[in-house]
Backbone as ProteinMPNN parsed JSONL, in Angstrom:
{"seq_chain_A": "MSVEGNKATARRYYEDVLNKGEIDLLDELAVPGYETHDPLPGQRTGLVGLKDRVTMLRTGLAPTFTIEDMIAEGDKVVVRWRNNGSMVGEFLGMPANGKSFSIPGIDIYRLENGKLAEHWHVVDALGQAQQIGLIPSGADA", "coords_chain_A": {"N_chain_A": [[86.68, 109.459, 79.67], [88.117, 111.986, 81.747], [89.517, 115.221, 80.86], [91.797, 115.722, 82.391], [92.434, 113.104, 83.122], [93.075, 112.057, 80.604], [95.37, 113.575, 80.059], [97.016, 112.552, 82.056], [97.36, 109.934, 81.146], [98.839, 110.399, 78.779], [101.134, 111.557, 79.923], [102.136, 109.386, 81.403], [102.862, 107.739, 79.287], [105.108, 109.089, 78.2], [106.834, 109.36, 80.486], [106.953, 106.789, 81.753], [106.938, 104.785, 79.733], [108.431, 105.68, 77.343], [110.709, 106.943, 78.563], [111.487, 105.213, 80.693], [111.218, 102.665, 79.683], [109.113, 100.839, 80.062], [107.546, 98.947, 78.364], [105.469, 97.039, 78.312], [103.459, 98.334, 79.633], [102.068, 99.658, 77.723], [99.936, 98.068, 76.925], [97.986, 98.759, 78.685], [97.768, 101.495, 78.292], [97.131, 102.11, 75.61], [94.913, 101.623, 72.793], [94.041, 98.533, 71.059], [93.835, 98.957, 68.271], [95.491, 101.124, 67.738], [96.547, 104.005, 65.964], [99.053, 105.473, 64.051], [100.117, 108.357, 62.318], [102.523, 108.741, 61.141], [104.449, 106.502, 60.742], [107.527, 104.841, 61.668], [110.082, 103.577, 59.451], [109.538, 100.178, 58.819], [107.9, 99.857, 61.003], [105.138, 98.236, 62.373], [101.489, 98.121, 62.236], [98.891, 99.264, 64.527], [98.661, 98.414, 68.07], [100.868, 96.721, 68.43], [102.572, 97.895, 66.617], [103.048, 100.364, 67.842], [104.51, 99.454, 70.001], [106.704, 98.484, 68.55], [107.737, 100.939, 67.617], [108.491, 102.263, 70.023], [110.418, 100.451, 70.945], [112.324, 100.605, 68.844], [113.118, 103.306, 69.099], [114.12, 103.372, 71.759], [116.186, 101.397, 71.765], [117.837, 102.265, 69.726], [118.317, 105.035, 70.08], [118.328, 105.821, 72.773], [116.479, 107.643, 74.232], [115.598, 110.56, 76.194], [112.858, 112.061, 77.214], [111.558, 115.254, 77.843], [108.792, 116.796, 79.037], [107.531, 119.784, 77.958], [105.285, 121.362, 77.566], [101.805, 120.72, 77.983], [98.687, 120.359, 76.632], [95.202, 120.017, 76.693], [92.019, 119.118, 75.367], [88.725, 118.044, 75.185], [88.82, 114.99, 73.52], [91.482, 115.116, 72.836], [95.032, 115.407, 73.279], [97.807, 117.478, 73.43], [101.263, 117.478, 73.258], [104.17, 119.198, 73.877], [107.558, 118.731, 73.57], [111.004, 118.007, 74.533], [113.618, 116.067, 73.32], [116.377, 114.403, 74.391], [119.18, 112.518, 73.6], [121.3, 109.739, 72.611], [122.925, 108.114, 69.908], [122.946, 105.01, 70.388], [122.568, 102.508, 69.406], [121.65, 100.582, 66.466], [119.839, 102.535, 64.129], [117.335, 103.262, 61.889], [118.722, 101.848, 59.941], [121.336, 102.695, 60.216], [124.432, 102.181, 61.836], [125.264, 102.216, 65.373], [126.784, 105.171, 66.667], [127.34, 106.736, 68.803], [126.819, 109.457, 68.849], [125.344, 112.421, 70.143], [122.13, 114.032, 70.561], [119.726, 116.709, 70.584], [116.494, 117.546, 70.383], [113.469, 119.32, 69.495], [109.917, 118.648, 69.663], [106.466, 117.98, 68.771], [103.613, 116.264, 69.737], [100.409, 115.036, 68.942], [97.649, 113.54, 70.336], [94.804, 111.442, 70.048], [92.41, 110.247, 72.209], [90.635, 107.344, 73.338], [88.275, 106.475, 75.604], [90.122, 107.035, 77.646], [92.471, 105.929, 76.658], [95.343, 105.884, 74.505], [94.739, 106.406, 71.111], [95.125, 107.461, 68.563], [97.651, 109.158, 66.652], [99.574, 112.002, 65.833], [102.519, 113.582, 64.624], [105.11, 115.921, 64.952], [108.353, 116.791, 64.348], [111.767, 117.878, 64.661], [113.181, 116.539, 62.378], [115.208, 116.866, 60.473], [117.184, 118.294, 61.894], [117.764, 116.36, 63.869], [118.706, 114.228, 62.263], [121.006, 115.411, 61.213], [122.474, 115.894, 63.581], [122.98, 113.293, 64.549], [124.43, 112.26, 62.532], [123.308, 111.089, 60.236], [122.88, 112.543, 57.965], [124.887, 115.111, 56.418], [125.589, 118.157, 58.208], [125.038, 121.686, 57.641], [127.544, 122.872, 58.071], [129.201, 120.73, 57.657], [128.805, 119.974, 55.08]], "CA_chain_A": [[87.613, 109.883, 80.693], [88.26, 113.434, 81.85], [90.685, 115.837, 80.229], [92.951, 115.486, 83.277], [92.774, 111.686, 82.991], [93.761, 111.902, 79.32], [96.718, 114.12, 80.229], [97.775, 111.603, 82.88], [97.734, 108.821, 80.262], [99.937, 110.868, 77.924], [102.322, 111.728, 80.774], [102.664, 108.04, 81.702], [103.51, 107.253, 78.07], [106.451, 109.675, 78.114], [107.677, 109.108, 81.654], [107.137, 105.371, 82.084], [107.211, 103.949, 78.556], [109.559, 106.176, 76.551], [111.912, 107.21, 79.359], [111.887, 104.087, 81.553], [111.191, 101.412, 78.933], [108.061, 99.932, 80.523], [106.778, 98.742, 77.132], [104.244, 96.282, 78.59], [102.449, 99.273, 80.108], [101.278, 100.089, 76.567], [98.689, 97.294, 76.89], [97.05, 99.504, 79.524], [97.684, 102.896, 77.886], [96.737, 102.305, 74.208], [93.922, 100.689, 72.244], [94.644, 97.574, 70.12], [93.872, 99.502, 66.916], [96.25, 102.38, 67.754], [96.931, 104.448, 64.619], [99.992, 106.586, 63.937], [100.103, 108.924, 60.973], [103.905, 108.881, 60.668], [105.21, 105.353, 61.254], [108.937, 104.676, 61.314], [110.279, 102.465, 58.507], [109.508, 98.868, 59.462], [106.944, 99.834, 62.109], [103.853, 97.627, 62.044], [100.324, 98.912, 62.611], [98.227, 98.913, 65.77], [99.392, 98.432, 69.334], [102.173, 96.089, 68.219], [103.379, 98.897, 65.933], [103.49, 101.324, 68.853], [105.598, 98.784, 70.726], [107.849, 98.529, 67.629], [108.279, 102.305, 67.609], [109.173, 102.511, 71.293], [111.62, 99.605, 70.964], [113.304, 101.192, 67.915], [113.638, 104.537, 69.683], [114.908, 103.109, 72.97], [117.409, 100.638, 71.493], [118.701, 102.998, 68.813], [118.601, 106.428, 70.419], [118.344, 106.053, 74.229], [115.9, 108.97, 74.428], [115.038, 111.075, 77.433], [111.886, 113.09, 76.857], [111.129, 116.216, 78.847], [107.551, 117.454, 78.629], [107.637, 121.226, 78.166], [103.908, 121.845, 77.652], [100.764, 119.741, 77.689], [97.4, 121.028, 76.493], [94.18, 119.021, 76.365], [90.628, 119.528, 75.222], [87.929, 116.932, 74.67], [89.54, 113.715, 73.446], [92.819, 115.358, 72.291], [96.112, 115.901, 74.132], [98.964, 117.96, 72.68], [102.456, 117.486, 74.102], [105.396, 119.785, 73.32], [108.613, 118.075, 74.336], [112.392, 118.0, 74.069], [114.194, 114.721, 73.407], [117.84, 114.344, 74.432], [119.608, 111.127, 73.552], [122.533, 109.393, 71.898], [122.75, 106.982, 69.0], [123.637, 103.912, 71.07], [122.31, 101.269, 68.675], [121.239, 100.811, 65.081], [118.605, 103.292, 63.946], [117.045, 103.498, 60.474], [119.748, 101.207, 59.13], [122.669, 103.227, 60.493], [124.957, 101.599, 63.072], [125.523, 103.108, 66.504], [127.997, 105.983, 66.57], [127.513, 107.453, 70.058], [126.557, 110.895, 68.736], [124.217, 112.916, 70.928], [121.212, 114.961, 69.909], [118.703, 117.368, 71.385], [115.527, 118.029, 69.399], [112.11, 119.586, 69.951], [108.85, 118.013, 68.907], [105.088, 118.112, 69.237], [102.755, 115.124, 69.451], [98.978, 115.192, 69.188], [97.016, 112.236, 70.546], [93.362, 111.307, 70.268], [92.203, 109.16, 73.154], [89.331, 106.689, 73.441], [88.089, 105.921, 76.948], [91.343, 107.197, 78.427], [93.613, 105.225, 76.064], [95.879, 106.444, 73.268], [94.105, 105.753, 69.967], [95.601, 108.0, 67.293], [98.844, 109.964, 66.907], [100.216, 112.836, 64.816], [103.863, 113.841, 65.146], [105.928, 116.926, 64.283], [109.657, 116.751, 65.009], [112.881, 118.415, 63.881], [113.866, 115.357, 61.842], [116.444, 117.291, 59.815], [118.158, 118.57, 62.955], [118.179, 115.096, 64.475], [119.515, 113.485, 61.293], [122.316, 116.055, 61.155], [123.178, 115.722, 64.85], [123.452, 111.913, 64.73], [125.297, 111.895, 61.422], [122.648, 110.43, 59.107], [123.162, 113.418, 56.825], [125.807, 116.161, 56.858], [125.019, 119.455, 58.56], [125.498, 122.743, 56.751], [128.98, 123.081, 58.282], [129.927, 119.544, 57.188], [128.493, 119.702, 53.666]], "C_chain_A": [[87.737, 111.4, 80.642], [89.497, 113.922, 81.105], [91.925, 115.582, 81.084], [93.388, 114.019, 83.235], [93.508, 111.404, 81.69], [95.188, 112.429, 79.395], [97.586, 113.17, 81.051], [98.22, 110.402, 82.049], [98.913, 109.223, 79.385], [101.224, 111.012, 78.731], [102.954, 110.374, 81.102], [103.376, 107.454, 80.489], [104.937, 107.795, 77.977], [107.342, 109.231, 79.271], [107.966, 107.628, 81.872], [107.517, 104.508, 80.885], [108.453, 104.446, 77.819], [110.826, 106.349, 77.386], [112.397, 106.013, 80.165], [111.846, 102.737, 80.854], [110.152, 100.409, 79.372], [107.073, 99.669, 79.38], [105.481, 97.98, 77.382], [103.117, 97.171, 79.113], [101.566, 99.774, 78.959], [99.976, 99.309, 76.436], [97.592, 98.001, 77.683], [96.782, 100.909, 78.978], [97.137, 103.131, 76.481], [95.725, 101.252, 73.774], [94.603, 99.735, 71.26], [94.782, 98.125, 68.699], [94.579, 100.845, 66.815], [96.73, 102.735, 66.35], [97.905, 105.611, 64.704], [100.024, 107.049, 62.49], [101.504, 109.159, 60.421], [104.753, 107.714, 61.17], [106.679, 105.406, 60.829], [109.05, 103.559, 60.282], [110.341, 101.131, 59.257], [108.537, 98.751, 60.621], [105.632, 99.232, 61.637], [102.712, 98.536, 62.495], [99.795, 98.466, 63.97], [99.124, 99.02, 66.991], [100.769, 97.8, 69.189], [103.115, 97.053, 67.498], [103.884, 99.97, 66.881], [104.629, 100.726, 69.673], [106.861, 98.731, 69.869], [108.538, 99.884, 67.713], [109.077, 102.575, 68.88], [110.464, 101.701, 71.369], [112.699, 100.179, 70.057], [113.935, 102.447, 68.511], [114.56, 104.245, 70.862], [116.206, 102.361, 72.674], [118.36, 101.4, 70.577], [119.176, 104.336, 69.34], [118.639, 106.747, 71.909], [117.741, 107.414, 74.591], [115.547, 109.278, 75.877], [114.144, 112.247, 77.044], [111.576, 113.962, 78.069], [109.886, 116.901, 78.307], [107.674, 118.932, 78.976], [106.268, 121.888, 78.277], [102.968, 120.695, 77.351], [99.425, 120.47, 77.727], [96.379, 119.974, 76.09], [92.811, 119.675, 76.268], [89.869, 118.362, 74.616], [88.734, 115.649, 74.687], [90.967, 113.869, 72.911], [93.773, 115.852, 73.38], [97.271, 116.28, 73.219], [100.136, 118.062, 73.649], [103.604, 118.115, 73.318], [106.537, 119.309, 74.199], [109.988, 118.384, 73.768], [112.911, 116.595, 74.317], [115.711, 114.852, 73.341], [118.233, 112.881, 74.437], [120.93, 110.978, 72.834], [122.256, 108.183, 71.034], [123.574, 105.801, 69.519], [123.46, 102.567, 70.374], [121.917, 101.605, 67.254], [119.919, 101.574, 65.045], [118.466, 103.632, 62.473], [118.172, 102.99, 59.577], [121.162, 101.704, 59.36], [123.177, 102.646, 61.806], [125.186, 102.663, 64.148], [126.807, 103.891, 66.272], [128.233, 106.831, 67.815], [127.212, 108.94, 70.0], [125.283, 111.271, 69.486], [123.36, 113.867, 70.107], [120.291, 115.574, 70.947], [117.746, 118.017, 70.398], [114.179, 118.328, 70.05], [111.107, 118.816, 69.102], [107.497, 118.274, 69.537], [104.324, 116.87, 68.806], [101.316, 115.506, 69.769], [98.395, 113.791, 69.278], [95.51, 112.407, 70.617], [93.194, 110.099, 71.163], [90.782, 108.632, 73.075], [89.246, 106.054, 74.817], [89.382, 105.935, 77.751], [92.566, 106.49, 77.881], [94.038, 105.901, 74.763], [95.304, 105.678, 72.088], [94.674, 106.21, 68.627], [96.693, 109.022, 67.588], [99.298, 110.708, 65.656], [101.496, 113.374, 65.442], [104.557, 114.902, 64.304], [107.237, 116.999, 65.049], [110.696, 117.376, 64.092], [113.723, 117.249, 63.369], [115.174, 115.726, 61.151], [117.531, 117.555, 60.855], [118.668, 117.301, 63.603], [119.088, 114.319, 63.529], [120.914, 114.085, 61.17], [123.116, 115.793, 62.429], [123.71, 114.305, 65.038], [124.233, 111.402, 63.529], [124.647, 111.12, 60.293], [122.848, 111.217, 57.823], [124.096, 114.521, 57.312], [125.054, 117.437, 57.232], [125.562, 120.487, 57.587], [126.995, 122.973, 56.864], [129.803, 121.934, 57.715], [129.782, 119.318, 55.692], [129.522, 120.293, 52.726]], "O_chain_A": [[87.488, 112.017, 79.606], [90.393, 113.148, 80.768], [92.987, 115.26, 80.552], [94.582, 113.727, 83.303], [94.448, 110.611, 81.661], [96.11, 111.813, 78.861], [98.771, 113.008, 80.76], [99.332, 109.905, 82.226], [99.88, 108.472, 79.261], [102.293, 110.625, 78.261], [104.177, 110.238, 81.078], [104.377, 106.753, 80.635], [105.87, 107.04, 77.704], [108.469, 108.782, 79.06], [109.107, 107.255, 82.146], [108.333, 103.596, 81.013], [109.427, 103.705, 77.685], [111.906, 105.942, 76.957], [113.604, 105.818, 80.305], [112.383, 101.76, 81.375], [110.295, 99.221, 79.082], [105.924, 100.107, 79.42], [104.48, 98.254, 76.719], [101.947, 96.795, 79.04], [100.456, 100.255, 79.186], [99.003, 99.831, 75.891], [96.408, 97.854, 77.38], [95.696, 101.454, 79.176], [96.716, 104.246, 76.175], [95.683, 100.145, 74.31], [95.633, 100.083, 70.684], [95.74, 97.796, 67.999], [94.298, 101.625, 65.904], [97.253, 101.884, 65.63], [97.622, 106.619, 65.352], [99.966, 106.243, 61.561], [101.651, 109.721, 59.336], [105.684, 107.922, 61.949], [107.021, 105.944, 59.775], [108.193, 102.676, 60.242], [111.105, 100.981, 60.211], [108.363, 97.664, 61.172], [105.074, 99.657, 60.625], [102.949, 99.599, 63.069], [100.196, 97.428, 64.497], [100.193, 99.629, 66.953], [101.738, 98.294, 69.765], [104.323, 97.035, 67.739], [105.015, 100.437, 66.748], [105.596, 101.414, 69.999], [107.965, 98.909, 70.382], [109.757, 99.97, 67.859], [110.206, 103.06, 68.818], [111.492, 102.214, 71.812], [113.865, 100.24, 70.447], [115.15, 102.628, 68.437], [115.653, 104.804, 70.954], [117.234, 102.666, 73.279], [119.572, 101.197, 70.646], [120.31, 104.738, 69.082], [118.964, 107.879, 72.269], [118.418, 108.248, 75.192], [115.243, 108.387, 76.67], [114.624, 113.29, 76.6], [111.361, 113.464, 79.174], [109.922, 117.516, 77.241], [107.893, 119.294, 80.132], [106.11, 122.869, 79.004], [103.288, 119.805, 76.563], [99.077, 121.112, 78.718], [96.661, 119.129, 75.24], [92.494, 120.633, 76.972], [90.322, 117.759, 73.643], [89.269, 115.255, 75.723], [91.604, 112.874, 72.566], [93.387, 116.605, 74.274], [97.668, 115.507, 72.347], [100.02, 118.654, 74.722], [103.971, 117.641, 72.243], [106.497, 119.46, 75.42], [110.123, 118.943, 72.679], [112.679, 116.007, 75.373], [116.259, 115.35, 72.357], [117.677, 112.089, 75.198], [121.589, 111.96, 72.494], [121.446, 107.327, 71.389], [124.733, 105.615, 69.146], [124.133, 101.595, 70.718], [121.857, 102.775, 66.878], [119.004, 101.301, 65.821], [119.369, 104.219, 61.876], [118.526, 103.624, 58.583], [122.101, 101.185, 58.756], [122.44, 102.616, 62.791], [125.285, 103.854, 63.854], [127.789, 103.361, 65.753], [129.217, 107.568, 67.883], [127.339, 109.626, 71.014], [124.288, 110.546, 69.467], [123.801, 114.428, 69.104], [120.103, 115.034, 72.037], [118.127, 118.927, 69.662], [113.79, 117.683, 71.024], [111.402, 118.392, 67.985], [107.395, 118.726, 70.678], [104.384, 116.47, 67.643], [101.046, 116.209, 70.743], [98.62, 112.957, 68.401], [95.004, 113.383, 71.171], [93.772, 109.043, 70.905], [89.845, 109.374, 72.783], [90.055, 105.19, 75.157], [89.703, 104.973, 78.45], [93.599, 106.443, 78.55], [93.208, 106.422, 74.018], [95.367, 104.449, 72.052], [94.702, 105.44, 67.666], [96.678, 109.674, 68.632], [99.395, 110.134, 64.571], [101.553, 113.596, 66.651], [104.589, 114.799, 63.078], [107.242, 117.241, 66.256], [110.517, 117.4, 62.875], [114.826, 117.001, 63.855], [116.147, 114.977, 61.234], [118.663, 117.093, 60.71], [119.864, 117.169, 63.862], [120.126, 113.807, 63.947], [121.896, 113.353, 61.04], [124.31, 115.5, 62.36], [124.777, 114.122, 65.624], [124.653, 110.245, 63.506], [125.351, 110.544, 59.463], [122.968, 110.648, 56.738], [124.1, 114.838, 58.501], [124.017, 117.754, 56.649], [126.455, 120.186, 56.795], [127.655, 123.241, 55.86], [130.959, 122.122, 57.336], [130.548, 118.557, 55.1], [129.4, 120.15, 51.509]]}, "name": "protein", "num_of_chains": 1, "seq": "MSVEGNKATARRYYEDVLNKGEIDLLDELAVPGYETHDPLPGQRTGLVGLKDRVTMLRTGLAPTFTIEDMIAEGDKVVVRWRNNGSMVGEFLGMPANGKSFSIPGIDIYRLENGKLAEHWHVVDALGQAQQIGLIPSGADA"}
């Protein structure tokens, strides 16, 4: 698939799957052997694991991702994003508390034949954990 086609696949993942919750669309957007290099606790492997991840994020954090930059070359797509959400359900063993967060992140995807195949993730996990109350912030410590 073309670089532009790969970017379109990544965009659909954020806009339709993560933001709108169209999890079944992952059957079309990702390969069965999808590999993530930073799984969430309890996340299985493969395509079912990607569905686990999306379900955990959507039910626990009600995320809204805004794509700020997207760069692609060959079989790789890099997405720089901002995620705004609220802790509306259990996440990583912590019950819902309604606290909001806004965090930046960068994802790198490798695609095979226009489908998501591999994923690397860099996110402000400390900032998110502080904002949703998983750990105290510097002011609260």
